[in-house]
N, C-alpha and C positions, 0 to 999 in steps of 0.2 A: 238613499241619498248620502247617508253617513258613510257607507262603504265606498261610494264613488269619490266623495271628497277626500277621504283618507287615502285612497289609492292615488288620486291626483296629487296629493301632497308628497307621497312617496316617489312619484315620477319626477316631481319638481326637485326633491332632495337629491335624487340620483343624478339629474341633469346638473345641479349645482356641484355635486361631487366630481363630475367630469370636467368642471370648469365652464360649462355652458351658462349663458346669460338669459336664455329663453328656451321654452319647449319647442320642439319641431311643430310646424304648423299643423301637420296631420294629426299629431297627438292631441294638440289643443282643440282641434275641430271635433275629434272623437269624444273628448270629455264634454265639450259643449253640447254635442248631439245627445249624449246619454243623459246629461243634466236636464235638457229640455224634454226628453222622453219621460223621465221620472216625474217631472212637474206635470206633464200632460196626463199621465196615468193617475197621479194623485188628485188632480183637479177633477178628472172624470169620476173618480171614486166619490169625492165629496159632493159633487153636484148631483150624483145619483142617490144620495141619502135624502131621507125626508127632511124638509126644512125645519129649523128650530122655531119654536113658538115664541114670538116676541113677548116681552113683559107687558103687562097691561098698561096702556097709556103711553107706551114708548113711541118715540118718533125717530126719524132718520132711517138709515139703511137697515136692511134685514140682518138679524144676528147670524154669525157664522161660527163654526166650531174652531177651536184654537189651531188645529192642524190645517184647516182651510186657510185661515189667516196667515199661517207660516208659509204655505205654498204661494200665496199671493205676494208676500214680501220677497221670497226667494226668486220669484219671477220678476218683480218690479226692480229689484236691486241685484240682478244677476251679475252685472259687471263688477259691482262692489264685492259680492260674495266670492267671485272667482279672480279677483285682482291678484291674489298671490301667485297665479299662474302666469300672468303677463308682466308683473313687476316683482322680480325675485327679492327686492328689498322689503316687500310687504310680508309680514309673518302669516303663517297659516291660521293661527289662533290669536285672540286678543288677550292671552295670558298675562302679558306684561302690563296691559291697561288695567287688568284686574288688580294687580299688585299696587297700583297707584290710587286706589280708593282712599279717600280721606280717612284718617284715623289708623291707617295701616303704616307699616314701616318698610322701607326698601332695603335697609341693612340692619344688622345687629347693632352696629355703632349708633345708628339713628334711634333705635329703640332704647339704648342705654342713656343717650343724651336726654331723651324725653323722660325717662324714669328719674334721672338726676334732677331735672328741672321740676318735675312733679313733686319730688320729695322735698325740695327746698320750699316750694310754695305751700305744701301741706304743713311743714314744720313752722314756717313763718306765721301761718294762720293760727296754729295752735298756741304760739307765743304772743299772739295779739299784735304782731308787727304789720306794717303797711306792706302788702304784697308787691304792689307796683314799685315801691321804693327799693325793696329787697332785690327784685330781679334786675334792677338797673345798676346796681353797684358791683364792683369787682368781687370775685369769689372770696378773696381773703377777708374782705370786709363783711361778707355774708356770714362767714364762719365766726367772726368775732362778735357779731350781733346776736347770733343764735346761742 
């Protein structure tokens, strides 16, 4: 599956490089057919394995292996997984979403601003000053108070 998706992304990038806004229908159909064949093969494999033993006293559905759960998600969300092929504005990976995790910085400038603010708060706390008051005054007044 990884090789198929990587190859599909390369085909998309090549089409974008040529100025195309979509893949040819035959190419998209071939990718979709191979995608479904891989899912079918993986599902057959997992369903052929001995079932997992449920935890004592557990209720609900029978437990499945992580790979089996992944196959089901890839099947159920097929259109979402392959959206990068039909909408060239959709990126292949969610790398940029990863960068937006709270606590991380999008730019070096943002990291420096955070470090400056954190330094002022720390110094104000060490001097026994009201932190909320310090962060609401102009920078020149902060320096004078510290």
